[in-house]
Biopython code that builds the backbone (N, CA, C, O; Angstrom):
import numpy as np
from Bio.PDB.StructureBuilder import StructureBuilder

atoms = [
    (1, "MET", "N", (-46.653, -10.642, -102.479)),
    (1, "MET", "CA", (-45.094, -11.338, -102.610)),
    (1, "MET", "C", (-45.135, -12.006, -101.401)),
    (1, "MET", "O", (-45.830, -11.584, -100.476)),
    (2, "PRO", "N", (-44.426, -13.060, -101.306)),
    (2, "PRO", "CA", (-44.548, -14.002, -100.381)),
    (2, "PRO", "C", (-43.955, -13.732, -99.001)),
    (2, "PRO", "O", (-43.133, -12.819, -98.920)),
    (3, "ALA", "N", (-44.375, -14.621, -97.591)),
    (3, "ALA", "CA", (-44.124, -13.938, -96.229)),
    (3, "ALA", "C", (-42.971, -14.502, -95.547)),
    (3, "ALA", "O", (-42.792, -14.581, -94.332)),
    (4, "THR", "N", (-41.921, -15.029, -96.856)),
    (4, "THR", "CA", (-41.154, -15.102, -96.593)),
    (4, "THR", "C", (-40.050, -13.953, -95.398)),
    (4, "THR", "O", (-39.932, -12.728, -95.410)),
    (5, "PRO", "N", (-39.481, -14.878, -94.590)),
    (5, "PRO", "CA", (-38.879, -14.424, -93.351)),
    (5, "PRO", "C", (-36.916, -14.058, -94.011)),
    (5, "PRO", "O", (-36.108, -14.907, -94.387)),
    (6, "ILE", "N", (-36.713, -12.496, -93.919)),
    (6, "ILE", "CA", (-35.396, -12.481, -94.168)),
    (6, "ILE", "C", (-34.762, -11.262, -94.001)),
    (6, "ILE", "O", (-35.502, -10.278, -94.030)),
    (7, "GLN", "N", (-33.315, -11.037, -93.798)),
    (7, "GLN", "CA", (-32.411, -10.556, -93.593)),
    (7, "GLN", "C", (-31.845, -9.708, -94.553)),
    (7, "GLN", "O", (-31.256, -10.286, -95.466)),
    (8, "PRO", "N", (-31.873, -8.479, -94.580)),
    (8, "PRO", "CA", (-31.469, -8.051, -95.989)),
    (8, "PRO", "C", (-30.551, -6.503, -94.705)),
    (8, "PRO", "O", (-30.841, -5.738, -93.785)),
    (9, "ILE", "N", (-29.093, -7.021, -95.809)),
    (9, "ILE", "CA", (-27.970, -5.625, -95.211)),
    (9, "ILE", "C", (-27.487, -5.002, -96.409)),
    (9, "ILE", "O", (-27.356, -5.562, -97.497)),
    (10, "ALA", "N", (-27.238, -3.842, -96.146)),
    (10, "ALA", "CA", (-26.887, -3.102, -97.235)),
    (10, "ALA", "C", (-25.151, -3.805, -97.711)),
    (10, "ALA", "O", (-24.304, -4.647, -97.410)),
    (11, "SER", "N", (-25.579, -2.411, -98.901)),
    (11, "SER", "CA", (-24.535, -2.669, -99.563)),
    (11, "SER", "C", (-22.697, -2.666, -99.198)),
    (11, "SER", "O", (-21.624, -3.228, -99.418)),
    (12, "LYS", "N", (-23.824, -0.854, -98.026)),
    (12, "LYS", "CA", (-22.239, -1.092, -97.767)),
    (12, "LYS", "C", (-22.049, -1.942, -96.884)),
    (12, "LYS", "O", (-21.049, -2.634, -97.074)),
    (13, "ASP", "N", (-22.680, -2.175, -95.907)),
    (13, "ASP", "CA", (-21.627, -3.756, -94.666)),
    (13, "ASP", "C", (-21.648, -4.328, -95.581)),
    (13, "ASP", "O", (-22.050, -3.322, -96.167)),
    (14, "VAL", "N", (-21.584, -5.249, -96.571)),
    (14, "VAL", "CA", (-21.396, -5.748, -97.640)),
    (14, "VAL", "C", (-20.196, -6.245, -98.091)),
    (14, "VAL", "O", (-19.750, -7.381, -98.255)),
    (15, "ALA", "N", (-19.572, -4.586, -98.332)),
    (15, "ALA", "CA", (-18.015, -3.843, -99.202)),
    (15, "ALA", "C", (-17.539, -3.939, -96.895)),
    (15, "ALA", "O", (-16.897, -4.605, -96.083)),
    (16, "SER", "N", (-17.983, -3.359, -96.940)),
    (16, "SER", "CA", (-16.612, -3.697, -94.758)),
    (16, "SER", "C", (-16.675, -4.964, -94.837)),
    (16, "SER", "O", (-15.612, -5.540, -95.071)),
    (17, "ALA", "N", (-18.565, -6.217, -94.584)),
    (17, "ALA", "CA", (-17.504, -7.434, -94.564)),
    (17, "ALA", "C", (-15.982, -8.308, -94.999)),
    (17, "ALA", "O", (-15.189, -9.049, -94.418)),
    (18, "VAL", "N", (-16.183, -7.559, -96.731)),
    (18, "VAL", "CA", (-15.887, -8.555, -97.353)),
    (18, "VAL", "C", (-13.960, -8.040, -98.026)),
    (18, "VAL", "O", (-13.022, -8.459, -98.704)),
    (19, "ALA", "N", (-14.479, -6.733, -97.089)),
    (19, "ALA", "CA", (-12.295, -5.706, -96.796)),
    (19, "ALA", "C", (-12.379, -6.460, -95.438)),
    (19, "ALA", "O", (-11.714, -7.486, -95.295)),
    (20, "GLU", "N", (-12.960, -6.116, -94.702)),
    (20, "GLU", "CA", (-12.806, -7.284, -93.491)),
    (20, "GLU", "C", (-12.096, -8.313, -93.418)),
    (20, "GLU", "O", (-11.420, -8.577, -92.424)),
    (21, "VAL", "N", (-12.150, -8.994, -94.403)),
    (21, "VAL", "CA", (-12.429, -10.520, -94.634)),
    (21, "VAL", "C", (-11.158, -10.865, -95.155)),
    (21, "VAL", "O", (-10.261, -11.688, -94.974)),
    (22, "ALA", "N", (-11.491, -9.758, -95.983)),
    (22, "ALA", "CA", (-9.945, -9.517, -97.010)),
    (22, "ALA", "C", (-9.055, -8.948, -96.404)),
    (22, "ALA", "O", (-9.001, -7.919, -97.078)),
    (23, "ALA", "N", (-8.563, -8.870, -95.901)),
    (23, "ALA", "CA", (-7.716, -8.001, -95.283)),
    (23, "ALA", "C", (-6.863, -8.690, -93.943)),
    (23, "ALA", "O", (-5.730, -8.552, -93.481)),
    (24, "GLY", "N", (-8.334, -9.687, -93.524)),
    (24, "GLY", "CA", (-7.244, -10.184, -92.128)),
    (24, "GLY", "C", (-7.477, -11.655, -92.647)),
    (24, "GLY", "O", (-7.838, -12.177, -93.702)),
    (25, "ALA", "N", (-6.966, -12.206, -90.969)),
    (25, "ALA", "CA", (-6.167, -13.746, -91.350)),
    (25, "ALA", "C", (-7.299, -15.029, -91.952)),
    (25, "ALA", "O", (-8.520, -14.959, -91.811)),
    (26, "PRO", "N", (-6.445, -16.361, -92.750)),
    (26, "PRO", "CA", (-7.334, -16.945, -94.040)),
    (26, "PRO", "C", (-8.657, -17.474, -92.821)),
    (26, "PRO", "O", (-8.232, -17.829, -91.722)),
    (27, "LEU", "N", (-9.992, -17.507, -93.017)),
    (27, "LEU", "CA", (-11.024, -17.890, -92.400)),
    (27, "LEU", "C", (-10.866, -19.024, -92.012)),
    (27, "LEU", "O", (-11.090, -19.678, -90.993)),
    (28, "ASN", "N", (-10.088, -19.280, -93.798)),
    (28, "ASN", "CA", (-10.594, -21.735, -93.369)),
    (28, "ASN", "C", (-12.088, -21.855, -93.423)),
    (28, "ASN", "O", (-12.271, -22.971, -92.938)),
    (29, "GLY", "N", (-12.875, -21.525, -93.627)),
    (29, "GLY", "CA", (-14.193, -22.083, -93.596)),
    (29, "GLY", "C", (-15.123, -19.919, -94.405)),
    (29, "GLY", "O", (-14.732, -19.055, -95.190)),
    (30, "ILE", "N", (-16.181, -20.094, -93.655)),
    (30, "ILE", "CA", (-17.375, -19.047, -94.165)),
    (30, "ILE", "C", (-17.811, -17.979, -93.559)),
    (30, "ILE", "O", (-18.978, -18.332, -93.386)),
    (31, "ARG", "N", (-17.775, -17.428, -93.321)),
    (31, "ARG", "CA", (-18.731, -16.580, -92.095)),
    (31, "ARG", "C", (-20.099, -15.884, -93.920)),
    (31, "ARG", "O", (-20.141, -15.595, -95.116)),
    (32, "ASN", "N", (-20.802, -16.029, -92.718)),
    (32, "ASN", "CA", (-21.855, -15.804, -93.233)),
    (32, "ASN", "C", (-22.437, -13.658, -92.310)),
    (32, "ASN", "O", (-21.761, -13.035, -91.491)),
    (33, "ASN", "N", (-23.111, -13.441, -92.616)),
    (33, "ASN", "CA", (-22.844, -12.115, -92.966)),
    (33, "ASN", "C", (-24.897, -11.804, -93.162)),
    (33, "ASN", "O", (-25.527, -12.211, -94.138)),
    (34, "ALA", "N", (-25.665, -10.860, -91.724)),
    (34, "ALA", "CA", (-26.921, -10.153, -92.961)),
    (34, "ALA", "C", (-26.929, -9.122, -92.069)),
    (34, "ALA", "O", (-25.913, -8.764, -91.472)),
    (35, "GLY", "N", (-28.633, -8.320, -91.855)),
    (35, "GLY", "CA", (-28.535, -6.655, -91.755)),
    (35, "GLY", "C", (-29.302, -7.670, -90.087)),
    (35, "GLY", "O", (-29.862, -8.765, -90.039)),
    (36, "PRO", "N", (-29.020, -6.826, -89.149)),
    (36, "PRO", "CA", (-29.671, -6.731, -88.287)),
    (36, "PRO", "C", (-31.383, -6.989, -87.781)),
    (36, "PRO", "O", (-31.752, -7.019, -86.607)),
    (37, "GLU", "N", (-32.352, -7.174, -89.103)),
    (37, "GLU", "CA", (-33.207, -7.496, -88.193)),
    (37, "GLU", "C", (-34.063, -8.307, -89.355)),
    (37, "GLU", "O", (-33.743, -8.161, -90.535)),
    (38, "ILE", "N", (-35.035, -9.066, -89.022)),
    (38, "ILE", "CA", (-35.864, -9.653, -89.664)),
    (38, "ILE", "C", (-37.400, -9.278, -90.353)),
    (38, "ILE", "O", (-38.289, -8.782, -89.660)),
    (39, "PHE", "N", (-37.494, -9.436, -91.105)),
    (39, "PHE", "CA", (-38.481, -9.305, -91.728)),
    (39, "PHE", "C", (-39.145, -9.830, -92.626)),
    (39, "PHE", "O", (-38.513, -10.131, -93.639)),
    (40, "SER", "N", (-40.253, -10.055, -92.603)),
    (40, "SER", "CA", (-40.767, -11.345, -93.700)),
    (40, "SER", "C", (-41.053, -9.631, -95.101)),
    (40, "SER", "O", (-41.281, -8.421, -95.130)),
    (41, "LEU", "N", (-40.726, -11.187, -96.215)),
    (41, "LEU", "CA", (-40.405, -9.847, -97.732)),
    (41, "LEU", "C", (-41.713, -9.184, -98.035)),
    (41, "LEU", "O", (-41.446, -8.477, -99.007)),
    (42, "ASP", "N", (-43.361, -8.967, -97.659)),
    (42, "ASP", "CA", (-44.480, -8.872, -97.536)),
    (42, "ASP", "C", (-44.359, -7.229, -96.839)),
    (42, "ASP", "O", (-44.646, -6.072, -97.148)),
    (43, "GLU", "N", (-44.017, -7.650, -96.213)),
    (43, "GLU", "CA", (-43.668, -6.941, -95.407)),
    (43, "GLU", "C", (-43.332, -5.345, -95.420)),
    (43, "GLU", "O", (-43.845, -4.254, -95.171)),
    (44, "LEU", "N", (-41.943, -6.037, -95.947)),
    (44, "LEU", "CA", (-40.724, -5.506, -96.729)),
    (44, "LEU", "C", (-40.764, -4.086, -97.375)),
    (44, "LEU", "O", (-39.997, -3.123, -97.395)),
    (45, "GLY", "N", (-42.549, -4.507, -98.130)),
    (45, "GLY", "CA", (-42.449, -4.335, -99.622)),
    (45, "GLY", "C", (-43.376, -2.925, -99.089)),
    (45, "GLY", "O", (-43.330, -1.781, -99.540)),
    (46, "ARG", "N", (-44.125, -3.418, -98.087)),
    (46, "ARG", "CA", (-44.862, -2.596, -97.060)),
    (46, "ARG", "C", (-44.552, -1.095, -96.869)),
    (46, "ARG", "O", (-44.913, -0.024, -97.357)),
    (47, "ILE", "N", (-43.436, -1.689, -95.618)),
    (47, "ILE", "CA", (-42.496, -0.671, -95.852)),
    (47, "ILE", "C", (-42.105, -0.121, -95.902)),
    (47, "ILE", "O", (-42.271, 0.875, -95.198)),
    (48, "THR", "N", (-40.538, -0.324, -97.439)),
    (48, "THR", "CA", (-40.433, 0.560, -98.698)),
    (48, "THR", "C", (-41.443, 1.304, -99.163)),
    (48, "THR", "O", (-41.156, 2.487, -99.343)),
    (49, "LEU", "N", (-42.769, 0.906, -99.465)),
    (49, "LEU", "CA", (-43.389, 1.407, -100.476)),
    (49, "LEU", "C", (-43.845, 2.908, -99.556)),
    (49, "LEU", "O", (-43.754, 4.000, -100.118)),
    (50, "SER", "N", (-44.404, 2.780, -97.895)),
    (50, "SER", "CA", (-44.918, 3.784, -97.670)),
    (50, "SER", "C", (-44.150, 4.747, -96.985)),
    (50, "SER", "O", (-44.658, 5.492, -96.148)),
    (51, "ARG", "N", (-42.314, 4.795, -97.452)),
    (51, "ARG", "CA", (-41.341, 5.994, -97.355)),
    (51, "ARG", "C", (-41.230, 5.711, -98.126)),
    (51, "ARG", "O", (-40.103, 5.235, -98.264)),
    (52, "LYS", "N", (-42.107, 5.655, -99.392)),
    (52, "LYS", "CA", (-41.378, 6.309, -100.544)),
    (52, "LYS", "C", (-42.696, 6.993, -101.668)),
    (52, "LYS", "O", (-42.753, 7.201, -102.880)),
    (53, "SER", "N", (-43.570, 7.166, -100.596)),
    (53, "SER", "CA", (-44.943, 7.079, -100.852)),
    (53, "SER", "C", (-45.965, 7.313, -101.857)),
    (53, "SER", "O", (-46.389, 8.366, -102.333)),
    (54, "ASP", "N", (-46.372, 5.678, -102.151)),
    (54, "ASP", "CA", (-46.670, 4.839, -103.121)),
    (54, "ASP", "C", (-47.481, 4.290, -102.326)),
    (54, "ASP", "O", (-47.279, 3.569, -101.349)),
    (55, "ASN", "N", (-48.626, 4.753, -102.898)),
    (55, "ASN", "CA", (-50.133, 3.954, -102.202)),
    (55, "ASN", "C", (-50.349, 2.635, -102.808)),
    (55, "ASN", "O", (-51.329, 1.898, -102.700)),
    (56, "GLY", "N", (-49.319, 2.477, -103.429)),
    (56, "GLY", "CA", (-49.458, 0.350, -104.226)),
    (56, "GLY", "C", (-49.941, -0.169, -103.013)),
    (56, "GLY", "O", (-50.167, 0.443, -101.970)),
    (57, "THR", "N", (-50.106, -1.650, -103.321)),
    (57, "THR", "CA", (-51.122, -3.045, -101.981)),
    (57, "THR", "C", (-50.283, -3.279, -102.616)),
    (57, "THR", "O", (-50.209, -3.001, -103.812)),
    (58, "VAL", "N", (-48.902, -4.225, -101.516)),
    (58, "VAL", "CA", (-48.608, -5.405, -101.323)),
    (58, "VAL", "C", (-49.322, -6.266, -100.909)),
    (58, "VAL", "O", (-49.357, -6.363, -99.682)),
    (59, "VAL", "N", (-50.418, -7.515, -101.956)),
    (59, "VAL", "CA", (-50.860, -8.508, -101.403)),
    (59, "VAL", "C", (-49.535, -9.852, -101.343)),
    (59, "VAL", "O", (-48.639, -10.195, -102.114)),
    (60, "THR", "N", (-49.946, -10.249, -100.195)),
    (60, "THR", "CA", (-49.216, -11.746, -99.610)),
    (60, "THR", "C", (-50.003, -13.212, -100.028)),
    (60, "THR", "O", (-51.016, -13.539, -99.410)),
    (61, "ASP", "N", (-49.476, -14.029, -101.080)),
    (61, "ASP", "CA", (-49.537, -14.909, -101.453)),
    (61, "ASP", "C", (-48.576, -16.248, -100.337)),
    (61, "ASP", "O", (-47.590, -16.975, -100.462)),
    (62, "PRO", "N", (-49.050, -16.110, -99.862)),
    (62, "PRO", "CA", (-49.466, -17.643, -98.566)),
    (62, "PRO", "C", (-48.585, -18.994, -98.761)),
    (62, "PRO", "O", (-48.154, -19.717, -97.863)),
    (63, "THR", "N", (-48.358, -19.221, -100.797)),
    (63, "THR", "CA", (-48.471, -20.518, -101.163)),
    (63, "THR", "C", (-47.125, -19.970, -101.881)),
    (63, "THR", "O", (-46.266, -20.824, -102.101)),
    (64, "ALA", "N", (-46.857, -18.671, -102.258)),
    (64, "ALA", "CA", (-45.604, -17.785, -102.653)),
    (64, "ALA", "C", (-44.319, -18.253, -102.011)),
    (64, "ALA", "O", (-43.879, -17.481, -101.158)),
    (65, "GLY", "N", (-43.450, -19.626, -102.294)),
    (65, "GLY", "CA", (-41.680, -18.943, -101.537)),
    (65, "GLY", "C", (-41.027, -18.577, -101.958)),
    (65, "GLY", "O", (-40.677, -19.134, -102.998)),
    (66, "MET", "N", (-40.117, -17.023, -101.416)),
    (66, "MET", "CA", (-38.695, -16.297, -102.122)),
    (66, "MET", "C", (-39.324, -17.185, -104.160)),
    (66, "MET", "O", (-39.583, -18.158, -104.869)),
    (67, "PHE", "N", (-39.143, -15.361, -103.915)),
    (67, "PHE", "CA", (-38.726, -15.787, -105.669)),
    (67, "PHE", "C", (-39.829, -16.935, -105.903)),
    (67, "PHE", "O", (-39.340, -17.613, -106.807)),
    (68, "ALA", "N", (-41.482, -17.687, -105.433)),
    (68, "ALA", "CA", (-41.873, -18.185, -105.550)),
    (68, "ALA", "C", (-41.264, -19.607, -106.739)),
    (68, "ALA", "O", (-41.633, -20.047, -107.827)),
    (69, "VAL", "N", (-39.903, -19.991, -105.514)),
    (69, "VAL", "CA", (-39.109, -20.668, -105.784)),
    (69, "VAL", "C", (-38.814, -22.240, -104.319)),
    (69, "VAL", "O", (-39.099, -23.407, -104.049)),
    (70, "VAL", "N", (-38.079, -21.060, -103.869)),
    (70, "VAL", "CA", (-37.315, -21.276, -102.408)),
    (70, "VAL", "C", (-38.472, -21.291, -101.612)),
    (70, "VAL", "O", (-39.267, -20.356, -101.701)),
    (71, "LYS", "N", (-38.674, -22.250, -100.830)),
    (71, "LYS", "CA", (-39.471, -22.350, -99.659)),
    (71, "LYS", "C", (-38.913, -22.388, -98.512)),
    (71, "LYS", "O", (-37.756, -22.728, -98.265)),
    (72, "GLY", "N", (-39.992, -21.924, -97.553)),
    (72, "GLY", "CA", (-38.885, -21.723, -96.208)),
    (72, "GLY", "C", (-38.674, -20.065, -96.458)),
    (72, "GLY", "O", (-38.869, -19.244, -97.355)),
    (73, "ASP", "N", (-38.088, -20.116, -94.925)),
    (73, "ASP", "CA", (-37.006, -18.848, -95.683)),
    (73, "ASP", "C", (-35.822, -18.687, -95.628)),
    (73, "ASP", "O", (-35.046, -19.577, -95.282)),
    (74, "VAL", "N", (-35.533, -17.707, -95.906)),
    (74, "VAL", "CA", (-33.496, -17.212, -96.139)),
    (74, "VAL", "C", (-32.942, -16.249, -95.272)),
    (74, "VAL", "O", (-32.427, -15.172, -95.570)),
    (75, "LEU", "N", (-33.125, -16.819, -94.039)),
    (75, "LEU", "CA", (-31.994, -15.840, -92.735)),
    (75, "LEU", "C", (-30.862, -17.174, -92.731)),
    (75, "LEU", "O", (-30.686, -18.269, -93.265)),
    (76, "THR", "N", (-30.208, -16.182, -91.668)),
    (76, "THR", "CA", (-28.630, -16.663, -91.122)),
    (76, "THR", "C", (-28.225, -17.455, -90.758)),
    (76, "THR", "O", (-28.833, -17.884, -91.739)),
    (77, "ASP", "N", (-27.643, -18.439, -90.191)),
    (77, "ASP", "CA", (-27.692, -19.169, -89.228)),
    (77, "ASP", "C", (-27.866, -18.135, -87.236)),
    (77, "ASP", "O", (-28.175, -16.976, -86.958)),
    (78, "LYS", "N", (-27.501, -19.262, -86.420)),
    (78, "LYS", "CA", (-26.941, -17.786, -84.889)),
    (78, "LYS", "C", (-26.088, -17.217, -84.750)),
    (78, "LYS", "O", (-25.877, -16.205, -84.082)),
    (79, "ASP", "N", (-24.921, -18.357, -85.956)),
    (79, "ASP", "CA", (-23.195, -16.921, -85.873)),
    (79, "ASP", "C", (-22.537, -16.448, -86.487)),
    (79, "ASP", "O", (-21.340, -16.169, -86.556)),
    (80, "ALA", "N", (-24.434, -16.211, -87.597)),
    (80, "ALA", "CA", (-23.387, -15.031, -88.192)),
    (80, "ALA", "C", (-23.027, -13.698, -88.597)),
    (80, "ALA", "O", (-23.077, -13.948, -89.801)),
    (81, "HIS", "N", (-22.771, -12.734, -88.568)),
    (81, "HIS", "CA", (-21.906, -11.364, -87.798)),
    (81, "HIS", "C", (-23.257, -10.681, -88.666)),
    (81, "HIS", "O", (-23.611, -10.911, -89.823)),
    (82, "LEU", "N", (-23.597, -10.156, -88.083)),
    (82, "LEU", "CA", (-24.975, -8.872, -88.708)),
    (82, "LEU", "C", (-24.493, -8.129, -88.331)),
    (82, "LEU", "O", (-24.003, -7.886, -87.228)),
    (83, "ALA", "N", (-24.623, -7.257, -89.941)),
    (83, "ALA", "CA", (-23.887, -5.908, -89.859)),
    (83, "ALA", "C", (-25.033, -4.716, -89.194)),
    (83, "ALA", "O", (-26.215, -4.901, -89.482)),
    (84, "PRO", "N", (-24.776, -3.843, -88.559)),
    (84, "PRO", "CA", (-25.390, -2.430, -87.968)),
    (84, "PRO", "C", (-26.250, -2.060, -88.212)),
    (84, "PRO", "O", (-27.214, -1.920, -87.459)),
    (85, "THR", "N", (-26.116, -1.541, -90.322)),
    (85, "THR", "CA", (-27.487, -0.980, -90.750)),
    (85, "THR", "C", (-29.091, -0.791, -90.665)),
    (85, "THR", "O", (-29.595, -0.969, -91.773)),
    (86, "ARG", "N", (-29.528, -0.646, -90.198)),
    (86, "ARG", "CA", (-30.916, -0.882, -90.382)),
    (86, "ARG", "C", (-31.744, -0.561, -92.162)),
    (86, "ARG", "O", (-31.233, -0.054, -93.162)),
    (87, "TYR", "N", (-33.227, -1.133, -91.935)),
    (87, "TYR", "CA", (-33.094, -0.856, -93.438)),
    (87, "TYR", "C", (-33.587, 0.839, -93.095)),
    (87, "TYR", "O", (-33.203, 1.712, -93.874)),
    (88, "THR", "N", (-34.428, 1.199, -91.919)),
    (88, "THR", "CA", (-35.015, 1.899, -92.582)),
    (88, "THR", "C", (-34.330, 3.168, -92.552)),
    (88, "THR", "O", (-34.899, 4.220, -92.845)),
    (89, "ASP", "N", (-32.682, 3.066, -92.080)),
    (89, "ASP", "CA", (-32.270, 4.020, -92.779)),
    (89, "ASP", "C", (-31.422, 4.305, -93.832)),
    (89, "ASP", "O", (-31.214, 5.383, -94.390)),
    (90, "TRP", "N", (-30.762, 2.748, -94.123)),
    (90, "TRP", "CA", (-31.061, 2.528, -95.626)),
    (90, "TRP", "C", (-31.865, 3.697, -97.002)),
    (90, "TRP", "O", (-31.371, 4.251, -97.985)),
    (91, "LEU", "N", (-33.626, 3.665, -96.288)),
    (91, "LEU", "CA", (-34.408, 4.522, -97.147)),
    (91, "LEU", "C", (-34.220, 5.872, -97.002)),
    (91, "LEU", "O", (-34.550, 6.757, -97.791)),
    (92, "SER", "N", (-33.300, 6.041, -95.240)),
    (92, "SER", "CA", (-33.349, 8.051, -95.146)),
    (92, "SER", "C", (-32.419, 8.848, -96.064)),
    (92, "SER", "O", (-32.425, 10.078, -96.031)),
]
sb = StructureBuilder()
sb.init_structure("model")
sb.init_model(0)
sb.init_chain("A")
sb.init_seg("    ")
for serial, (resi, resn, name, xyz) in enumerate(atoms, 1):
    if name == "N":
        sb.init_residue(resn, " ", resi, " ")
    sb.init_atom(name, np.array(xyz, "f"), 0.0, 1.0, " ", f" {name:<3s}", serial, name[0])
structure = sb.get_structure()
């Protein structure tokens, strides 16, 4: 897996964000949303496997970007709305 940094967001937090925007005043713009934590994708794989009691191994490929196509990070901007659900809470 690549070591691309990402900010995973729980689907329930996405649904809440969509509902909040839909019921609110027009934004006349874009609202960026992200999870509250930043992980490298390979680290996220390791966390997931360990929580699922899977003995699989995650190998980091420094030449791969996200899905081996997008190079660099996929983080949101500093003004993003950060959701409350932490990744480890999803797994619990």
